N, C-alpha and C positions, 0 to 999 in steps of 0.2 A: 420431590414436591413439585406442582405445576407452577411455572413462573406467572405471577399476575401482573407484574411492572415492567416497563422498557424504557430504558434510556437511549436514546438516539444521539450519538456524539458526533459533532461538525466540528473539523478544525480548517480555520480560516486564517489568512493572511493578506490583508489587502486586496481583496477581490470581492468588492462590494456588490458587483453586478451578478457575479456569479450565486454569491449568497442570496441576494433578492430573488433569484430564479429558484434556487433550491427549496428555500423553507416552504413556500406555499405547498410545494409537492410532498415534503414531509407531514405536513400539518394533514394532508389529505391521507396518507397512508396511516397516520395515526387514527384518523376518525375509522377506517375501515376497519382495523383491527381491535378499537374499543368496541365494536359490536358485538365483538365475542367475548368480551368481558376483560380484556386488558387495559390496563392505564399506562399512558405513553406521555413522557418526558424528553422534550426536545433542548439540548444543551448544545452551545455555541461555545468553544474555548478559541478566543481571539489572540493569536500569538504576536499581533502588534502590540507594543507597549502604550500606544496611543489609543487603542480600543476604537479603531475606525470602523469596525463592525458593528459596534453597538447600535448606531441610528438606523442602520438597516433592520436589524432585529427588531427594533421599537416599532418601526414603520410596518413591518411584512409579519413579523413573529406571532401575530392572532392573540397576543398577550398570554401564549402557553411556550415561549420560548425563552431559556435562560441563557444569559449572556455574561461570560466572565471572561476575564484578561489574565492570560497568561505571560508575563513579561520576560521571562527566559528565554533566550533564543533556541529555535531547533525543535523539530518535530516530536522527538523524544519527550521532551519537558510538556509539550502541548498535549500528547497522549497521555502522559503522567497524570496531568491536571483532569482529564477526562476520567481517568481511575478514581481520583480522589475526589470528583464532585457527583458520581454517578449514584442515582437514588434508586435504580430499577434493580429487579432481580435479573434481568438481561440488559447487556449493553451492545448496541450495533453502531460500528463506525461506519461512515461514509465521508467522502472528501465534498469538499465545496463546489468542486468543479465536476460534479457527477450528478446525474439525474436517473432516479428509481423509475424501473417500468411498472406498471400496475400490477399489484398483488405482492410486490418484492418484500416489504416488511412481514407480510402474513406467511409466506412461503419459508422465511428465515427462521421465524417463530415455530412454525409446523415441524420443521425439519428438526429443531433443537426438542421439542417435545416426542416426536417420534423416537428419536436416536438417545437423547441423554448425551450428546456430546458436550464437551467443554467450548468448542468453538465450532461454528459453521460458517462457511466461506461461500459466495456467491460469485457469479460471473459477473466480468466486465467487458462491455463491447466499447468500441471507438466510434466516436463521429468526428470527423474532421472539418477544420475552419474552411478549408478548400481544396483543391486537388492537390494529392501527394506528387512529391518529386517520383518520377519513374523509378527511380533508384531505390527510393524509401518502400514503394509500392512493390515492385518486383522481388525485395527481400521479404515480405510480409512480415516485416519487425513489429507491426501492431496487432498482429492476432495472438490472442492471448489463451490461456488454456481452458477448455472445458470438458467437463467429466460427467460420469452419469451419476445421477444423485444418489446420495448417501455413499458414494466412493470414499474412503478413507483418505485421510491426506496426513502429513507430517509438517507443513508449512504453509503459510498463507500471509498475504499482504494485508493491511488495515483499511484498504479501500472500499471493502464490501464484508463486513465482518460481524457476526454475532458471537459474543463472549459470556460465558455463564460467570455472573460476577462472583457468585461465592466460590466457585471454585478457583477462579483468578485469586482472590484475597486468601483463601486456604492455602495456596501454593506460595503467597508472596511474590507473584511475578510482576515486575515491572519493566518499562522500557529502559535500554540502557542510554543515559546521556552522551555517552561517548560517542554514540552513533548519531546524534542527533542533526548534525550538519552535514553528515555524508551520506545518509540513509542506511536501511538495513536492521535498524531497531525493531520493526515488525517481523523480520525473519528471524532474529535471534529470540525475542519475545514468544513467536508460536512454535518455534523448535522447543523452547523449554517447556511450554505449556504442552506440548504433545507427549511429554513424559508424565504428566499429570494424569491425562485422561484421553479419550479418543476425539479426534477432529474429525468432521465430515465435510462433504460439498455439497450444495444445492443448487442445481443448474437452473433450476425456475426462478431463482431469486436474482434479478439481472437489472445491472445499473449501466448507463452509458457514461463513458468518459469524454468529456467535451475536449478536444486535442487542439490548442492554439497553434497558430501558425509558426510560432517559434519552435515548437516540439516536432514539426513534420519535416525536419531538414536532416541531410547526412551528417551534418556536425553534432546533432543532439542525438542522433541514433548512436553515433561511435562513442559519445561522451557516456550515454547511459550505460552502454555494453561494458566500457571499462569500469564504471562505477560499479555496476552489477557484480563483475568478478571480482572487484577490489573488495567490496562489501562481504560476499561468500568466503573469501578466505580469513576476513577479519572476523566473521561469526564463527567459522570452525575455531579459531584461535581463543574465542572468548567462552567457548563452551569446554575448551580442554581444560581439565582441572589439575593437573600437575605439569611440572616442567617437560618431561618425559612425553606426555600427551600432546603439549604445545609444538614440540618438535616433529612427534608424529604428523600433525596437521598440518606443519609448515611443508614436510615432505610430500603428503597427499595433495595440497594446494599446487605444488610445482609439479606433480604427476598429472595433474589436471591442466595445469596453466600452460606447459610448455607443447603439448602435442596440439592444444588450441591455437597457440600463437605460431606454431610451424604448420600446422595442416590448414588454418585459415588463412596465412601468406600464401600457402602453395595453391590453395583454391583459388585465391585472387589472381595470382600469375595464369592459372588456366583460365580463368574468365577472361584476362585481358588477351589471351592468344586465340581464343575463341571468341572473343566479342560477345561474351555472355554477360549481361548486365546481371544476373541474379547471381553467377558463380562470385562474380567482383565486389557484388554488396554483401552476400553472405559471408563470403570469405574473410572482407576485411572486418566484418564485425565479429566473426568469431576469433580472429586475432586481436582484437581489442579487449574480449572479455577474458581471453588468455593472459594478455600483459595486465590486467587489472588483479587477476589472480595472483601473479607472480609479484606484482607490486605489494599487496596485502601481505605476504609471508615477509615483506622486507621492513614491515612498518609505516609503508606509506599510506595515506588516508585523503582521499580524494574527497572534498567537501563539496558535493554538489549543490549542496542548498545553502551555501554561506549567503550571507543577506548582502544583497544588491538594493541600489536605489528605486529600482525600476518598479512601477506599481503593478507588473504581473508576477512577482516574486512569489514563489510558493511556500506555503509553510512547512512542507516537508516532502 
């Protein structure tokens, strides 16, 4: 059955300026697809217990944006609240610090209509708050994947993702709250969803990620690499259904982590000897990811998104 309604789900946590910039763009996207007979509902799930995003929604939401507060901390809880509140046949996730390109929503919906996929992921490109540290730039750490449209995928992030709501509800798939402050709940969710039906890529559906200065540093890149590895091994363990499968997952993570740790450090040493910033940067990042993979097998949980007082904290 052809989808008739779409809910755009936005997660936010104490970023009023980003939210104020995003909502008018979403309303523009909604108007475009409504000309083709779709009804669009914009939903803001505010992970701040104080509901600080409410005044922004009231001011710039055009009377067409719902605002609900999810007081439980962590992005998994906020994502689940979106699943609970969604009214559309389709749900599209976008982050509050992203900006959709022209035609973004229409491309996602068209890809779903064309393929019948349970999920459609779009492209994310980065826009930086200032000049990158040369170490970060040479490592090309913000270069994200781009695939040909309609390429099958088996995992995706929720920063630019369309979901078939009926398929998600039939499968009973939810975001695991044990990943709420560590990240990785979207990886686990979409890997589980890929077992339900096909997921696909839409390269024309593009959003720009506004990267703040705090994320343009060597320290952030290395911490993100460690967290990414840590989440990857923990997701594998979560997907393992039996004790034997969990031991196999630990062994597989160790087989992936040890070469990355050793090879990354070796590449860093080669880079130091050759005075190559590229080899030093990419080697150290690879080593950090390997360390994160190994840490995950030992039960270490790196909470990248633990709550801090700073106003720039991320919902997930």
